Backbone as ProteinMPNN parsed JSONL, in Angstrom:
{"seq_chain_A": "MMAFNKSTGSVIWKAGNDAPAYAAPLVFRMKNAPYLAAFNAGGVVFHNLKDGKELWRYGWKTNYDVNAAMPIIAGDRVFVSSGYNTGGALLQSSKDNALLWQNRNMNNHFNSSVLWNGHIYGFDESQLACLDWNTGRKMWSQGRLGKGSLLVADGKLVILSERGELVIAEASPQGYKEISRNQILGGKCWTAPALANGRIYARNAAGNLVCVKF", "coords_chain_A": {"N_chain_A": [[22.265, 8.946, -160.314], [22.609, 12.143, -158.794], [21.553, 15.001, -156.925], [22.655, 18.095, -155.614], [22.684, 20.575, -153.019], [23.885, 23.628, -153.916], [25.033, 25.476, -152.224], [25.5, 24.333, -149.707], [26.245, 21.701, -150.112], [24.735, 19.564, -149.378], [22.788, 16.586, -149.951], [20.142, 16.557, -152.223], [18.502, 14.852, -153.779], [18.574, 11.361, -154.793], [18.84, 9.079, -157.526], [18.148, 6.113, -159.323], [20.353, 3.347, -160.315], [22.186, 2.933, -162.292], [25.171, 2.103, -164.075], [27.835, 4.455, -164.623], [28.747, 6.241, -167.683], [30.474, 8.086, -168.84], [29.308, 10.352, -170.269], [28.207, 13.688, -169.711], [25.57, 14.862, -167.534], [22.529, 16.382, -168.718], [20.66, 19.279, -168.638], [17.438, 20.216, -169.637], [14.549, 21.679, -171.267], [11.139, 20.839, -171.656], [7.93, 21.201, -172.846], [7.732, 23.48, -171.273], [8.723, 22.701, -168.808], [11.345, 21.766, -166.516], [13.841, 19.276, -167.058], [16.078, 16.471, -166.566], [18.544, 14.862, -168.398], [20.211, 11.809, -168.567], [22.863, 10.005, -169.894], [23.731, 7.003, -169.6], [25.435, 3.861, -168.825], [23.496, 2.026, -169.493], [21.702, 3.285, -171.17], [19.677, 6.092, -172.311], [18.173, 8.285, -169.992], [15.448, 10.063, -168.684], [14.941, 12.368, -166.066], [12.896, 13.838, -163.509], [13.633, 17.106, -162.665], [13.341, 18.224, -160.166], [12.85, 16.253, -158.164], [14.128, 13.946, -158.982], [12.759, 11.762, -159.994], [12.33, 9.037, -162.213], [11.359, 9.407, -165.546], [11.354, 8.605, -168.203], [12.871, 6.182, -170.349], [15.323, 4.79, -172.531], [16.831, 1.989, -173.752], [20.285, 1.569, -174.477], [22.849, -0.029, -175.426], [26.342, -0.456, -175.517], [29.606, -1.472, -176.744], [32.001, -2.036, -174.22], [30.608, -0.375, -172.536], [30.64, 2.353, -173.19], [29.251, 5.259, -173.416], [29.687, 8.257, -174.29], [29.285, 10.754, -175.507], [27.215, 13.619, -175.202], [23.639, 13.589, -175.371], [21.568, 15.005, -178.013], [18.869, 17.117, -177.674], [15.777, 18.043, -178.882], [12.798, 19.467, -178.622], [10.561, 16.834, -178.279], [12.285, 15.002, -179.242], [15.218, 12.981, -179.392], [18.615, 12.641, -179.951], [21.036, 10.165, -179.948], [24.383, 8.92, -179.786], [27.136, 6.716, -180.203], [30.501, 5.396, -180.045], [32.778, 2.822, -181.272], [31.743, 1.357, -183.43], [29.01, 1.493, -183.064], [27.108, 3.538, -183.707], [24.311, 5.796, -184.306], [21.087, 7.117, -183.215], [17.777, 8.405, -183.663], [15.332, 9.345, -181.44], [11.953, 9.435, -180.2], [10.568, 10.701, -177.505], [7.95, 10.893, -176.689], [6.497, 8.864, -177.776], [5.344, 5.458, -177.731], [6.666, 3.53, -179.272], [9.621, 4.402, -179.598], [11.796, 4.641, -181.379], [12.898, 6.33, -184.183], [14.777, 6.397, -186.273], [17.78, 4.5, -186.935], [21.229, 4.057, -187.422], [24.616, 3.549, -188.664], [25.922, 5.867, -189.337], [26.907, 7.959, -187.849], [29.23, 7.842, -185.499], [29.872, 8.801, -182.527], [32.681, 8.971, -180.771], [33.665, 10.194, -178.374], [33.275, 12.992, -178.256], [30.58, 15.325, -178.451], [27.927, 15.739, -180.863], [26.438, 18.443, -182.818], [23.378, 20.237, -183.409], [22.022, 21.912, -186.145], [19.924, 23.892, -187.985], [18.267, 21.728, -188.889], [20.098, 19.698, -189.325], [22.656, 17.398, -188.328], [25.873, 17.801, -187.06], [29.001, 16.381, -186.568], [31.627, 14.258, -185.182], [32.249, 11.386, -186.778], [33.722, 8.943, -185.566], [36.859, 9.405, -186.726], [36.171, 11.092, -188.762], [34.77, 14.074, -189.838], [31.343, 14.724, -190.087], [28.106, 15.196, -191.653], [24.711, 14.85, -191.001], [21.307, 14.282, -191.961], [18.763, 15.385, -189.883], [16.138, 14.34, -189.69], [16.113, 11.937, -191.123], [18.555, 10.607, -190.88], [20.305, 10.314, -192.94], [23.5, 10.43, -194.44], [25.028, 13.371, -195.351], [27.504, 14.443, -196.058], [31.046, 13.819, -195.597], [34.236, 14.435, -194.033], [37.699, 14.169, -193.906], [40.996, 14.356, -192.379], [41.034, 15.62, -189.918], [41.142, 14.154, -187.665], [40.193, 12.74, -184.467], [38.317, 14.957, -183.642], [36.659, 17.915, -182.276], [33.769, 20.063, -181.915], [31.799, 23.109, -182.185], [28.894, 25.142, -182.852], [28.443, 28.373, -184.209], [27.079, 31.45, -185.136], [26.224, 30.431, -187.578], [28.377, 28.958, -188.401], [30.801, 26.318, -188.257], [32.862, 25.717, -185.59], [35.755, 24.26, -185.205], [37.955, 22.087, -183.531], [40.724, 20.401, -184.308], [42.15, 17.098, -183.819], [44.857, 17.429, -183.759], [45.24, 19.998, -182.942], [44.503, 22.104, -184.598], [42.664, 24.994, -185.334], [39.732, 25.256, -186.945], [37.536, 26.894, -189.109], [34.433, 26.497, -190.584], [31.755, 26.413, -192.995], [28.471, 25.813, -191.787], [26.827, 23.803, -193.402], [24.654, 21.663, -195.229], [25.264, 21.179, -197.812], [27.854, 20.552, -198.358], [31.319, 20.202, -197.307], [32.763, 23.167, -196.469], [35.435, 24.872, -196.056], [36.602, 27.676, -194.249], [38.734, 28.866, -192.831], [41.933, 27.888, -191.431], [44.018, 27.294, -188.753], [46.965, 26.618, -186.896], [46.811, 26.271, -183.544], [47.451, 24.962, -181.24], [49.556, 22.355, -179.885], [50.262, 18.818, -179.62], [47.913, 16.34, -178.326], [44.497, 16.936, -178.827], [41.557, 16.617, -177.42], [39.512, 17.826, -176.13], [36.542, 19.699, -176.302], [36.238, 22.94, -177.846], [35.488, 26.155, -176.326], [33.268, 28.933, -176.48], [33.068, 32.347, -175.766], [32.001, 35.636, -175.394], [33.034, 36.474, -177.896], [35.471, 35.2, -178.013], [37.488, 32.309, -178.428], [38.191, 29.48, -176.557], [40.57, 27.0, -176.03], [42.057, 23.819, -175.303], [44.737, 21.422, -174.788], [45.647, 17.917, -174.249], [47.726, 18.018, -172.474], [47.133, 20.113, -170.881], [47.598, 22.698, -171.709], [46.413, 25.92, -172.446], [44.736, 28.03, -174.715], [43.651, 31.204, -176.028], [41.748, 32.722, -178.475], [40.634, 35.274, -180.763], [37.37, 35.314, -182.16]], "CA_chain_A": [[22.219, 10.391, -160.414], [22.439, 12.832, -157.524], [21.461, 16.457, -156.951], [23.194, 18.664, -154.385], [22.522, 21.983, -152.732], [25.166, 24.229, -154.318], [25.591, 26.299, -151.139], [25.896, 23.544, -148.54], [26.724, 20.379, -150.487], [23.827, 18.511, -148.912], [22.124, 15.836, -151.016], [18.719, 16.86, -152.394], [17.893, 13.575, -154.159], [19.332, 10.333, -155.496], [17.943, 8.353, -158.426], [18.707, 5.088, -160.194], [21.586, 2.645, -159.941], [22.887, 2.597, -163.527], [26.607, 2.388, -164.135], [28.116, 5.657, -165.42], [29.321, 5.956, -169.002], [31.276, 9.233, -169.27], [28.569, 11.529, -170.739], [27.738, 14.594, -168.657], [24.12, 15.041, -167.512], [22.079, 17.515, -169.518], [19.399, 19.894, -168.226], [16.71, 20.73, -170.799], [13.146, 22.007, -171.012], [10.156, 20.275, -172.568], [6.609, 21.662, -172.426], [7.963, 24.499, -170.244], [9.125, 22.1, -167.534], [12.757, 21.375, -166.546], [14.155, 17.861, -166.914], [17.486, 16.111, -166.607], [18.827, 13.686, -169.206], [21.447, 11.105, -168.251], [23.223, 8.985, -170.883], [24.584, 6.132, -168.8], [25.858, 2.616, -169.466], [22.344, 1.273, -169.97], [20.917, 4.028, -172.141], [19.335, 7.465, -171.978], [17.118, 8.325, -168.987], [14.965, 11.382, -168.292], [14.558, 12.504, -164.67], [12.344, 15.085, -163.033], [14.753, 17.858, -162.112], [13.094, 18.606, -158.77], [12.936, 15.149, -157.2], [14.887, 12.831, -159.539], [11.899, 10.665, -160.451], [12.557, 8.621, -163.586], [10.186, 9.68, -166.363], [11.432, 7.932, -169.507], [14.133, 5.472, -170.533], [15.518, 4.025, -173.761], [18.051, 1.21, -173.622], [21.297, 1.802, -175.521], [24.003, -0.782, -174.957], [27.494, -0.37, -176.404], [30.814, -2.167, -176.322], [32.752, -1.425, -173.121], [29.717, 0.56, -171.841], [31.115, 3.711, -173.445], [28.346, 6.274, -173.962], [30.44, 9.422, -173.827], [28.784, 11.996, -176.09], [25.929, 14.054, -174.667], [22.541, 13.55, -176.348], [20.981, 16.246, -178.516], [17.435, 17.086, -177.394], [15.021, 19.108, -179.542], [11.405, 19.106, -178.388], [10.475, 15.492, -177.697], [13.188, 14.126, -179.989], [16.513, 12.796, -178.738], [19.637, 11.965, -180.751], [22.133, 9.567, -179.191], [25.409, 8.334, -180.651], [28.276, 6.118, -179.495], [31.559, 4.867, -180.894], [33.013, 1.378, -181.351], [30.867, 0.816, -184.471], [27.633, 1.446, -182.57], [26.288, 4.43, -184.511], [23.416, 6.719, -183.636], [19.652, 6.915, -183.396], [16.871, 9.483, -183.296], [14.24, 8.797, -180.644], [10.868, 10.343, -179.864], [10.246, 10.286, -176.142], [6.501, 10.923, -176.464], [5.884, 7.714, -178.441], [5.647, 4.142, -177.156], [7.717, 3.011, -180.138], [10.384, 5.649, -179.627], [12.848, 4.677, -182.396], [12.545, 6.895, -185.488], [15.758, 5.793, -187.173], [19.043, 4.078, -186.338], [22.203, 3.609, -188.396], [26.007, 3.712, -188.248], [26.467, 7.009, -190.065], [27.565, 8.872, -186.913], [29.756, 7.142, -184.329], [30.557, 9.746, -181.645], [33.518, 8.234, -179.823], [33.576, 10.861, -177.075], [32.793, 14.366, -178.347], [29.18, 15.419, -178.84], [27.534, 16.399, -182.102], [25.605, 19.638, -182.664], [22.239, 20.329, -184.324], [21.885, 23.245, -186.716], [19.047, 23.997, -189.154], [17.791, 20.44, -189.365], [21.19, 18.776, -189.644], [23.579, 17.045, -187.251], [27.288, 17.87, -187.405], [29.783, 15.756, -185.513], [32.742, 13.41, -185.6], [32.017, 9.962, -186.969], [35.088, 8.514, -185.232], [37.845, 10.409, -187.132], [35.664, 11.812, -189.925], [33.713, 15.051, -189.616], [30.219, 14.326, -190.936], [26.833, 15.896, -191.566], [23.563, 13.96, -191.178], [19.967, 14.839, -191.933], [18.149, 15.12, -188.585], [14.895, 13.579, -189.791], [16.276, 10.63, -191.769], [19.84, 9.986, -190.579], [21.109, 10.165, -194.158], [24.765, 11.168, -194.4], [25.103, 14.358, -196.424], [28.902, 14.501, -196.472], [32.051, 13.554, -194.562], [35.51, 15.088, -194.305], [38.803, 13.656, -193.114], [42.126, 15.242, -192.07], [40.824, 16.344, -188.673], [41.296, 13.228, -186.552], [39.068, 12.677, -183.539], [38.218, 16.336, -183.192], [35.466, 18.371, -181.575], [33.243, 21.243, -182.589], [30.588, 23.799, -181.748], [28.355, 25.952, -183.942], [28.229, 29.763, -183.823], [26.898, 32.367, -186.254], [26.104, 29.667, -188.807], [29.668, 28.38, -188.77], [31.354, 25.272, -187.416], [34.138, 26.023, -184.942], [36.29, 22.908, -185.074], [39.309, 21.891, -183.033], [41.176, 19.089, -184.763], [42.898, 16.317, -182.832], [46.239, 17.917, -183.773], [45.307, 21.359, -182.442], [44.182, 23.119, -185.605], [41.366, 25.648, -185.224], [39.176, 25.304, -188.295], [36.216, 27.485, -189.27], [33.813, 26.008, -191.811], [30.328, 26.683, -193.097], [27.551, 24.775, -191.312], [25.957, 23.636, -194.559], [24.52, 20.286, -195.681], [25.651, 21.08, -199.211], [29.215, 20.055, -198.458], [32.293, 20.781, -196.39], [33.293, 24.405, -197.029], [36.36, 25.412, -195.057], [36.859, 29.109, -194.353], [40.088, 29.143, -192.356], [42.577, 26.831, -190.653], [45.224, 27.802, -188.103], [47.515, 25.786, -185.832], [46.829, 27.071, -182.315], [47.928, 24.109, -180.161], [50.245, 21.138, -180.237], [49.865, 17.66, -178.829], [46.596, 15.754, -178.57], [43.396, 17.822, -178.426], [40.29, 15.894, -177.396], [38.518, 18.621, -175.406], [35.813, 20.615, -177.173], [36.486, 24.351, -177.591], [34.404, 26.936, -175.73], [33.155, 30.274, -177.049], [32.476, 33.318, -174.844], [32.312, 37.045, -175.653], [33.838, 36.638, -179.099], [36.769, 34.542, -177.885], [37.476, 30.851, -178.419], [39.138, 28.904, -175.612], [40.867, 25.613, -176.391], [43.184, 23.248, -174.563], [45.166, 20.087, -175.201], [45.68, 16.913, -173.18], [48.766, 18.396, -171.513], [46.619, 21.193, -170.05], [47.912, 24.016, -172.26], [45.195, 26.631, -172.798], [44.915, 29.2, -175.588], [42.458, 32.017, -176.264], [41.87, 33.445, -179.742], [39.445, 36.028, -181.146], [36.528, 34.671, -183.187]], "C_chain_A": [[21.973, 10.994, -159.039], [22.34, 14.337, -157.764], [21.891, 16.985, -155.589], [22.778, 20.127, -154.232], [23.864, 22.666, -152.997], [25.82, 25.041, -153.214], [26.146, 25.473, -149.999], [26.497, 22.185, -148.89], [25.835, 19.247, -150.034], [23.092, 17.866, -150.09], [20.64, 16.19, -151.044], [17.955, 15.607, -152.8], [18.91, 12.658, -154.808], [18.352, 9.557, -156.369], [18.726, 7.324, -159.236], [19.96, 4.431, -159.648], [22.353, 2.196, -161.18], [24.376, 2.9, -163.411], [26.837, 3.632, -164.988], [28.764, 5.288, -166.75], [29.916, 7.204, -169.632], [30.491, 10.471, -169.689], [28.1, 12.372, -169.558], [26.214, 14.668, -168.686], [23.737, 16.352, -168.194], [20.731, 18.006, -169.002], [18.722, 20.485, -169.463], [15.272, 21.02, -170.388], [12.271, 21.366, -172.088], [8.774, 20.598, -172.013], [6.717, 22.588, -171.21], [8.275, 23.931, -168.863], [10.583, 21.654, -167.626], [12.933, 19.874, -166.303], [15.668, 17.675, -166.935], [17.636, 14.846, -167.431], [20.179, 13.107, -168.809], [21.677, 10.025, -169.303], [24.231, 8.07, -170.201], [24.891, 4.83, -169.535], [24.693, 1.815, -170.033], [21.516, 1.972, -171.012], [20.655, 5.447, -171.685], [18.11, 7.473, -171.059], [16.748, 9.777, -168.719], [14.544, 11.339, -166.824], [13.835, 13.824, -164.455], [13.443, 15.851, -162.313], [14.576, 18.146, -160.623], [13.309, 17.461, -157.786], [13.672, 13.917, -157.725], [14.059, 11.673, -160.053], [12.171, 10.34, -161.913], [11.258, 8.747, -164.383], [10.177, 8.905, -167.68], [12.812, 7.297, -169.647], [14.146, 4.78, -171.897], [16.855, 3.315, -173.653], [18.995, 1.409, -174.791], [22.607, 1.195, -175.029], [25.126, -0.727, -175.983], [28.645, -1.205, -175.866], [31.539, -1.355, -175.251], [31.914, -0.418, -172.319], [30.164, 2.01, -172.002], [30.04, 4.515, -174.183], [28.876, 7.606, -173.469], [29.895, 10.746, -174.337], [27.423, 12.352, -175.506], [24.847, 13.968, -175.743], [22.213, 14.959, -176.856], [19.475, 16.127, -178.322], [16.778, 18.293, -178.042], [13.541, 18.746, -179.454], [11.335, 17.756, -177.703], [11.367, 14.495, -178.426], [14.587, 14.139, -179.378], [17.446, 12.052, -179.691], [20.73, 11.453, -179.828], [23.118, 8.93, -180.163], [26.567, 7.836, -179.798], [29.265, 5.55, -180.494], [31.613, 3.35, -180.899], [31.988, 0.704, -182.277], [29.432, 0.635, -183.989], [26.706, 2.292, -183.431], [25.368, 5.293, -183.676], [21.969, 6.421, -183.936], [18.917, 8.187, -183.014], [15.644, 8.858, -182.637], [13.178, 9.871, -180.419], [10.288, 9.906, -178.528], [8.748, 10.24, -175.867], [5.77, 9.741, -177.1], [6.265, 6.42, -177.732], [6.748, 3.458, -177.951], [8.64, 4.184, -180.463], [11.354, 5.754, -180.807], [12.322, 5.203, -183.726], [13.502, 6.416, -186.566], [17.018, 5.446, -186.392], [19.965, 3.603, -187.439], [23.617, 3.81, -187.844], [26.687, 4.847, -188.991], [27.163, 8.024, -189.16], [27.943, 8.101, -185.656], [30.538, 8.139, -183.482], [31.357, 8.98, -180.602], [33.456, 8.865, -178.442], [33.057, 12.282, -177.168], [31.405, 14.43, -178.969], [29.009, 16.082, -180.201], [26.74, 17.662, -181.78], [24.501, 19.587, -183.714], [22.117, 21.755, -184.811], [21.036, 23.17, -187.981], [18.689, 22.634, -189.749], [18.865, 19.441, -189.734], [22.108, 18.589, -188.43], [25.004, 17.123, -187.789], [28.086, 17.272, -186.252], [30.882, 14.888, -186.082], [32.322, 11.949, -185.586], [33.379, 9.289, -186.825], [36.066, 9.599, -185.679], [37.446, 11.146, -188.417], [34.605, 12.819, -189.48], [32.578, 14.739, -190.583], [28.997, 15.183, -190.673], [25.716, 14.915, -191.877], [22.279, 14.769, -191.216], [19.287, 14.422, -190.63], [16.968, 14.169, -188.695], [15.085, 12.163, -190.31], [17.546, 9.894, -191.386], [20.732, 9.81, -191.782], [22.37, 11.018, -194.05], [24.839, 12.074, -195.617], [26.528, 14.488, -196.955], [29.8, 14.094, -195.307], [33.379, 14.14, -195.008], [36.568, 14.553, -193.357], [39.791, 14.752, -192.754], [41.953, 16.041, -190.791], [41.003, 15.458, -187.446], [40.034, 13.144, -185.724], [38.911, 14.051, -182.897], [36.932, 16.621, -182.442], [34.999, 19.654, -182.239], [32.108, 21.869, -181.802], [30.107, 24.604, -182.947], [28.068, 27.344, -183.42], [28.109, 30.602, -185.089], [26.842, 31.632, -187.587], [27.392, 29.033, -189.282], [30.052, 27.285, -187.776], [32.706, 25.739, -186.89], [34.725, 24.686, -184.516], [37.695, 22.96, -184.487], [39.736, 20.486, -183.429], [41.966, 18.392, -183.662], [44.334, 16.81, -182.709], [46.356, 19.382, -183.349], [45.104, 22.442, -183.472], [42.787, 23.685, -185.33], [40.854, 25.876, -186.641], [37.79, 25.933, -188.24], [35.66, 27.026, -190.613], [32.334, 26.372, -191.812], [29.533, 25.51, -192.535], [26.491, 24.592, -192.389], [25.863, 22.168, -194.938], [24.958, 20.084, -197.13], [27.06, 20.535, -199.403], [30.126, 20.747, -197.464], [32.938, 21.985, -197.056], [34.144, 25.088, -195.972], [36.638, 26.884, -195.322], [38.281, 29.441, -193.933], [40.603, 27.955, -191.552], [43.878, 27.38, -190.086], [45.653, 26.846, -186.997], [47.608, 26.632, -184.571], [47.353, 26.287, -181.113], [48.734, 22.959, -180.726], [49.739, 19.986, -179.39], [48.484, 17.157, -179.204], [45.514, 16.661, -178.011], [42.078, 17.072, -178.546], [39.176, 16.674, -176.696], [37.862, 19.614, -176.35], [36.148, 22.06, -176.841], [35.27, 25.001, -176.942], [34.434, 28.333, -176.32], [32.464, 31.184, -176.052], [32.951, 34.711, -175.212], [33.267, 37.236, -176.827], [35.215, 36.018, -179.032], [36.587, 33.032, -177.805], [38.568, 30.375, -177.474], [39.333, 27.43, -175.95], [42.047, 25.12, -175.565], [43.524, 21.866, -175.103], [45.246, 19.156, -173.994], [46.724, 17.229, -172.121], [48.3, 19.521, -170.59], [46.961, 22.578, -170.54], [46.632, 24.657, -172.791], [45.537, 27.83, -173.68], [43.575, 29.908, -175.736], [42.696, 32.804, -177.541], [40.56, 34.189, -180.005], [38.698, 35.286, -182.245], [36.176, 35.714, -184.243]], "O_chain_A": [[21.234, 10.441, -158.224], [22.96, 14.876, -158.681], [21.55, 16.42, -154.55], [22.55, 20.822, -155.222], [24.868, 22.322, -152.374], [27.027, 25.277, -153.252], [27.143, 25.85, -149.384], [27.181, 21.579, -148.066], [26.146, 18.081, -150.28], [22.813, 18.52, -151.095], [19.961, 16.133, -150.019], [16.894, 15.318, -152.249], [19.95, 13.093, -155.301], [17.186, 9.392, -156.012], [19.803, 7.606, -159.762], [20.549, 4.883, -158.665], [23.084, 1.207, -161.138], [24.78, 3.841, -162.728], [26.123, 3.851, -165.967], [29.265, 4.177, -166.927], [29.863, 7.358, -170.852], [30.983, 11.579, -169.475], [27.654, 11.843, -168.539], [25.618, 14.55, -169.756], [24.52, 17.301, -168.239], [19.77, 17.239, -168.937], [19.367, 21.178, -170.25], [14.838, 20.65, -169.298], [12.618, 21.355, -173.269], [8.48, 20.308, -170.854], [5.931, 22.508, -170.266], [8.105, 24.62, -167.857], [11.025, 21.212, -168.687], [12.262, 19.284, -165.456], [16.426, 18.585, -167.271], [16.935, 13.863, -167.193], [21.172, 13.83, -168.726], [20.785, 9.22, -169.573], [25.434, 8.33, -170.221], [24.634, 4.714, -170.733], [24.877, 1.014, -170.949], [20.703, 1.335, -171.682], [21.324, 5.953, -170.784], [17.135, 6.765, -171.307], [17.624, 10.625, -168.547], [13.878, 10.4, -166.388], [14.12, 14.813, -165.131], [14.113, 15.299, -161.44], [15.561, 18.295, -159.9], [13.876, 17.656, -156.711], [13.827, 12.939, -156.993], [14.623, 10.68, -160.512], [12.238, 11.235, -162.754], [10.205, 8.267, -163.964], [9.112, 8.586, -168.208], [13.798, 7.815, -169.124], [13.131, 4.259, -172.357], [17.892, 3.954, -173.482], [18.576, 1.42, -175.948], [23.371, 1.835, -174.306], [24.896, -0.927, -177.176], [28.663, -1.593, -174.698], [31.671, -0.137, -175.367], [32.465, 0.319, -171.503], [30.075, 2.8, -171.063], [29.934, 4.459, -175.408], [28.554, 8.039, -172.362], [30.032, 11.765, -173.66], [26.573, 11.478, -175.335], [25.119, 14.248, -176.911], [22.536, 15.961, -176.217], [18.868, 15.148, -178.756], [17.17, 19.432, -177.788], [13.083, 17.827, -180.133], [11.969, 17.545, -176.67], [11.225, 13.285, -178.251], [15.07, 15.17, -178.912], [17.115, 10.972, -180.179], [21.284, 12.206, -179.026], [22.732, 8.458, -181.233], [26.931, 8.456, -178.798], [28.918, 5.259, -181.639], [30.635, 2.677, -180.576], [31.444, -0.356, -181.965], [28.724, -0.263, -184.446], [25.641, 1.83, -183.841], [25.605, 5.502, -182.486], [21.649, 5.593, -184.789], [19.367, 8.949, -182.158], [15.004, 7.967, -183.195], [13.474, 11.066, -180.445], [9.61, 8.884, -178.43], [8.322, 9.606, -174.901], [4.55, 9.63, -176.975], [7.367, 6.295, -177.197], [7.663, 2.871, -177.372], [8.464, 4.869, -181.471], [11.704, 6.867, -181.2], [11.422, 4.614, -184.326], [13.069, 6.065, -187.664], [17.29, 6.015, -185.335], [19.55, 2.83, -188.303], [23.786, 4.196, -186.687], [27.89, 4.796, -189.247], [27.927, 8.86, -189.643], [27.082, 7.751, -184.848], [31.739, 8.311, -183.688], [30.793, 8.409, -179.668], [33.223, 8.175, -177.449], [32.435, 12.749, -176.214], [31.093, 13.683, -179.896], [29.842, 16.881, -180.629], [26.409, 17.922, -180.623], [24.661, 18.977, -184.771], [22.107, 22.697, -184.019], [21.385, 22.471, -188.932], [18.797, 22.422, -190.957], [18.578, 18.438, -190.387], [22.302, 19.5, -187.625], [25.305, 16.574, -188.849], [27.866, 17.622, -185.093], [31.053, 14.789, -187.297], [32.076, 11.359, -184.534], [34.096, 9.086, -187.804], [36.101, 10.654, -185.045], [38.29, 11.75, -189.078], [33.643, 12.446, -188.81], [32.819, 14.515, -191.769], [28.865, 15.808, -189.621], [25.759, 14.224, -192.895], [22.176, 15.817, -190.578], [19.242, 13.234, -190.308], [16.821, 13.275, -187.862], [14.3, 11.275, -189.977], [17.619, 8.676, -191.546], [21.808, 9.221, -191.674], [22.319, 12.173, -193.626], [24.731, 11.623, -196.757], [26.735, 14.626, -198.161], [29.352, 14.036, -194.162], [33.623, 14.321, -196.2], [36.355, 14.492, -192.147], [39.464, 15.937, -192.815], [42.647, 17.038, -190.589], [41.015, 15.951, -186.318], [38.939, 13.435, -186.205], [39.322, 14.272, -181.757], [36.214, 15.711, -182.029], [35.727, 20.261, -183.025], [31.537, 21.265, -180.894], [30.822, 24.735, -183.941], [27.519, 27.503, -182.33], [28.927, 30.486, -186.001], [27.34, 32.124, -188.6], [27.495, 28.616, -190.436], [29.673, 27.328, -186.606], [33.587, 26.111, -187.666], [34.242, 24.058, -183.574], [38.521, 23.776, -184.896], [39.18, 19.5, -182.947], [42.394, 19.023, -182.696], [44.963, 16.627, -181.667], [47.447, 19.95, -183.389], [45.492, 23.589, -183.248], [41.84, 22.928, -185.117], [41.467, 26.595, -187.43], [36.962, 25.545, -187.415], [36.32, 27.146, -191.645], [31.74, 26.609, -190.761], [29.874, 24.351, -192.775], [25.398, 25.152, -192.302], [26.883, 21.481, -194.969], [25.016, 18.955, -197.616], [27.414, 20.103, -200.5], [29.756, 21.751, -196.855], [33.588, 21.847, -198.092], [33.632, 25.794, -195.103], [36.877, 27.292, -196.458], [38.962, 30.214, -194.606], [39.831, 27.132, -191.06], [44.734, 27.868, -190.824], [44.82, 26.328, -186.253], [48.378, 27.591, -184.515], [47.665, 26.877, -180.079], [48.613, 22.624, -181.905], [48.875, 20.173, -178.534], [47.949, 17.498, -180.259], [45.594, 17.104, -176.865], [41.546, 16.911, -179.644], [38.027, 16.232, -176.674], [38.547, 20.295, -177.113], [36.327, 22.388, -175.669], [34.162, 24.467, -176.999], [35.504, 28.86, -176.627], [31.397, 30.848, -175.54], [34.153, 34.953, -175.331], [34.189, 38.05, -176.767], [36.051, 36.276, -179.899], [35.642, 32.543, -177.185], [39.718, 30.801, -177.57], [38.36, 26.698, -176.135], [42.92, 25.897, -175.178], [42.719, 21.227, -175.779], [44.952, 19.553, -172.866], [46.618, 16.758, -170.988], [48.988, 19.852, -169.624], [46.65, 23.557, -169.862], [45.858, 24.015, -173.501], [46.501, 28.55, -173.423], [42.513, 29.303, -175.59], [43.718, 33.476, -177.683], [39.502, 33.78, -179.526], [39.306, 34.706, -183.144], [35.474, 35.405, -185.206]]}, "name": "protein", "num_of_chains": 1, "seq": "MMAFNKSTGSVIWKAGNDAPAYAAPLVFRMKNAPYLAAFNAGGVVFHNLKDGKELWRYGWKTNYDVNAAMPIIAGDRVFVSSGYNTGGALLQSSKDNALLWQNRNMNNHFNSSVLWNGHIYGFDESQLACLDWNTGRKMWSQGRLGKGSLLVADGKLVILSERGELVIAEASPQGYKEISRNQILGGKCWTAPALANGRIYARNAAGNLVCVKF"}
C-alpha cells in the first residue's frame, strides 16, 4: 500500500509487501478515527491512514489469489467475500477470535455486495442473493441476471445485469420483488453502476456509457 500527495505526487508512506488482489482500498471511520482497509491476496488488512501502520489483519486465502470485491465495514465488523467457491465471512476486528461466521452462501466473484437494514445483497457468482448480516443465512436468491452488479438507493436495489439490463427491485429480505427492467446497454457489463444527482451512469466492457434518470 502507498499514499501520495495529491498535489505533487510525492510518496507520503509505504506499507506492507502483500501481493495485490484486485479489490480497491477502502477508507472508513471507526471510533471517530480514519483507517484504510486493503483486501489483498493474503487477506484483509487495516492501516492507519496517516502513516500506513498496520493495525489489524485477517488471513483470507483464495484460489488464484482473487480477492476482488471490496469489504463491507460497519462499526468493528467486516464482511469479506470471494469467488471460486470460497464464500464469505463476517469478522469482528475488536476480538481476538475475529470470525463470527463463514459459509459459501455469497461468492462475490468481482463485484462488491451492499449492506442495507441488517442484510447483505450481492451476486453469489451469477445469482443475486440476500443474506442475514448477523448469521449469514441466505434469505433468497434470484437468477436471470448473470454476473451483475448493484448499489442501493432509497430502499431499492439498482442492478445492472451482465447483459446490460437496468433492474430496480425492492431491498427486502422477504424475497426478490422486481419493480422495473429495461435494456440500456448491450455487450458484457461487469462494471457497477454509479448514481449521482438522480441519474444512473452505466457502462459496458466496450466502453459505451449511458446515463438514465432514476
